[in-house]
C-alpha positions as CSV (number, residue, x, y, z in Angstrom):
1,M,-127.3,111.6,43.2
2,G,-124.4,113.9,43.7
3,S,-121.9,115.3,41.1
4,E,-119.4,112.5,42.1
5,D,-122.0,109.8,41.3
6,V,-122.7,111.4,37.9
7,M,-119.0,111.6,37.1
8,L,-118.5,107.9,38.1
9,C,-121.4,106.9,36.0
10,E,-120.1,108.8,33.0
11,E,-116.6,107.4,33.5
12,G,-118.1,103.9,33.7
13,M,-120.0,104.4,30.5
14,M,-116.8,105.7,28.8
15,M,-114.8,102.8,30.0
16,M,-117.5,100.4,28.8
17,M,-117.6,102.0,25.3
18,E,-113.8,101.9,25.0
19,R,-113.8,98.2,26.0
20,D,-116.6,97.1,23.8
21,G,-116.0,99.5,21.0
22,C,-118.7,100.6,18.5
23,A,-121.0,98.1,16.9
24,T,-123.8,98.2,14.4
25,P,-127.2,97.3,15.7
26,T,-128.2,93.8,14.6
27,R,-131.8,93.4,16.0
28,G,-134.6,93.0,13.5
29,E,-136.1,96.4,14.3
30,F,-133.0,98.1,13.0
31,R,-132.7,96.2,9.7
32,I,-133.4,97.8,6.4
33,P,-136.7,96.4,5.1
34,A,-136.5,94.2,2.0
35,A,-137.3,96.0,-1.2
36,S,-140.8,95.5,-2.7
37,A,-141.6,95.8,-6.4
38,P,-139.6,98.6,-8.1
39,P,-141.6,101.7,-9.0
40,P,-142.9,102.0,-12.6
41,P,-140.8,103.9,-15.2
42,P,-141.7,107.5,-15.8
43,R,-144.3,108.1,-18.5
44,K,-143.3,109.6,-21.8
45,K,-144.4,113.1,-22.6
46,P,-146.8,113.3,-25.5
47,S,-145.0,114.3,-28.7
48,C,-146.3,117.4,-30.5
49,S,-144.6,116.7,-33.8
50,G,-148.0,116.1,-35.6
51,K,-149.1,119.7,-35.2
52,K,-147.4,122.3,-37.3
53,R,-147.5,126.0,-36.6
54,G,-148.8,128.5,-39.1
55,P,-147.0,131.7,-40.1
56,P,-146.9,134.5,-37.5
57,K,-149.9,136.8,-37.5
58,D,-147.6,139.9,-37.7
59,G,-145.5,138.5,-40.5
60,Y,-141.8,137.5,-40.4
61,F,-139.0,139.9,-39.5
62,Q,-138.1,142.3,-42.3
63,A,-134.5,143.3,-42.3
64,P,-133.8,146.9,-43.1
65,D,-132.1,147.7,-46.4
66,D,-128.9,149.1,-44.7
67,L,-128.3,146.0,-42.6
68,E,-125.6,144.9,-45.0
69,L,-123.5,148.0,-44.1
70,L,-123.0,146.6,-40.6
71,F,-121.4,143.5,-42.0
72,A,-119.4,145.1,-44.8
73,A,-115.7,144.6,-44.5
74,G,-113.4,147.6,-45.1
75,K,-110.5,147.4,-47.5
76,R,-107.3,146.2,-45.9
77,Q,-103.9,147.2,-47.0
78,A,-100.8,145.0,-46.6
79,C,-98.1,146.1,-44.2
80,P,-95.2,147.8,-46.0
């Protein structure tokens, strides 16, 4: 098969595709299979609301005495 034969074959295929256009395959092997039973819903996670935590072993956070100084607002004067 020479290069001319290959070109003629390709041209013939192109002409056939242009004439016929594109089509969706309709044979049974290309069909989407029918859906079987749907999957079960996801399981719920076990709740842990029945178990309460005890106090921390190192104790709760103790704020330093001078912490209020960080949040103290300075006196403001009105503009003259």
